[in-house]
C-alpha positions as CSV (number, residue, x, y, z in Angstrom):
1,X,0.1,-0.1,0.2
2,X,3.1,2.8,0.9
3,X,4.3,1.8,-2.2
4,X,1.6,2.2,-4.4
5,X,0.9,5.7,-3.0
6,X,5.3,7.0,-3.4
7,X,4.1,5.9,-6.8
8,X,1.0,8.0,-7.4
9,X,2.8,10.6,-5.9
10,X,5.2,10.0,-8.0
11,X,3.4,10.1,-10.8
12,X,1.9,13.0,-10.2
13,X,4.2,15.2,-8.9
14,X,7.0,13.8,-10.4
15,X,10.8,16.0,-11.6
16,X,13.3,15.2,-13.4
17,X,15.7,17.1,-11.1
18,X,13.6,16.0,-7.8
19,X,14.9,14.3,-5.0
20,X,13.6,11.2,-6.2
21,X,14.2,8.7,-8.9
22,X,11.7,7.7,-11.2
23,X,11.5,5.1,-13.2
24,X,13.4,5.3,-17.1
25,X,10.1,4.9,-18.9
26,X,8.4,7.5,-16.9
27,X,8.2,11.1,-18.9
28,X,7.3,13.9,-16.7
29,X,7.7,17.3,-17.8
30,X,7.0,20.4,-15.9
31,X,6.5,19.6,-12.6
32,X,7.9,21.0,-9.2
33,X,10.6,18.5,-7.7
34,X,9.2,16.5,-4.6
35,X,11.7,16.6,-1.8
36,X,12.4,13.6,0.1
37,X,10.9,14.4,3.4
38,X,7.4,14.7,2.1
39,X,7.6,10.6,0.5
40,X,8.8,10.1,4.9
41,X,6.2,11.6,6.4
42,X,3.7,10.2,3.5
43,X,4.7,6.9,6.0
44,X,3.1,7.6,8.7
45,X,-0.6,8.1,6.8
46,X,-0.5,4.8,5.0
47,X,1.0,2.6,7.3
48,X,-1.8,1.8,10.1
49,X,-3.0,-1.7,11.9
50,X,-7.1,-2.1,11.8
51,X,-8.8,-4.9,14.2
52,X,-10.8,-7.9,12.5
53,X,-13.9,-9.3,14.4
54,X,-12.9,-13.1,15.1
55,X,-14.8,-14.0,17.4
56,X,-17.5,-13.8,20.9
57,X,-16.8,-15.6,25.3
58,X,-19.5,-18.1,25.0
59,X,-20.6,-16.8,28.5
60,X,-18.7,-13.9,29.0
61,X,-17.9,-10.3,28.0
62,X,-14.5,-10.9,25.8
63,X,-13.8,-11.0,22.4
64,X,-11.2,-12.5,20.2
65,X,-10.1,-10.0,17.4
66,X,-7.1,-10.4,14.4
67,X,-4.9,-7.4,14.1
68,X,-1.3,-6.6,12.7
69,X,1.3,-7.3,14.9
70,X,5.2,-6.4,12.6
71,X,3.8,-7.6,8.9
72,X,1.8,-10.5,10.0
73,X,-2.0,-10.8,11.7
74,X,-2.3,-12.5,14.9
75,X,-5.1,-13.5,17.7
76,X,-5.9,-11.3,20.4
77,X,-8.1,-11.5,23.3
78,X,-10.0,-8.0,24.8
79,X,-11.5,-8.8,28.1
80,X,-14.0,-5.5,28.4
81,X,-15.2,-3.2,26.4
82,X,-12.7,-0.3,25.8
83,X,-10.0,-3.0,27.2
84,X,-7.3,-3.7,26.0
85,X,-5.8,-6.3,23.7
86,X,-3.7,-8.8,25.0
87,X,-1.5,-11.4,22.0
88,X,-2.5,-15.0,22.3
89,X,-0.4,-15.8,19.2
90,X,3.1,-15.1,18.1
91,X,3.5,-17.3,14.9
92,X,5.7,-16.3,11.7
93,X,2.9,-16.8,9.5
94,X,-0.5,-15.3,9.3
95,X,-3.3,-16.7,11.6
96,X,-6.4,-16.8,9.6
97,X,-9.2,-17.3,12.6
98,X,-10.2,-18.5,15.8
99,X,-13.1,-19.7,18.3
100,X,-13.3,-19.9,21.6
């Protein structure tokens, strides 16, 4: 996602003499250069986490969610509404789902 956004920025605002390297097959004309600081700042907006609901506990007010930890989705337990999540899995591969 981050690289797609950077390519879009390069396509829209690219320059032959800017701080950013451009692919040789991209022709850019009369567009001002983009400072590297702008591209570095974009990372804040392209790197985000979301949580996916997996399952409710059958008798308690608890739920399992999946959220990205590093680059891989892992399972977390949330014990109360608005509560902190506790990571339950620490696997190198993505965890597709979980149930109580």
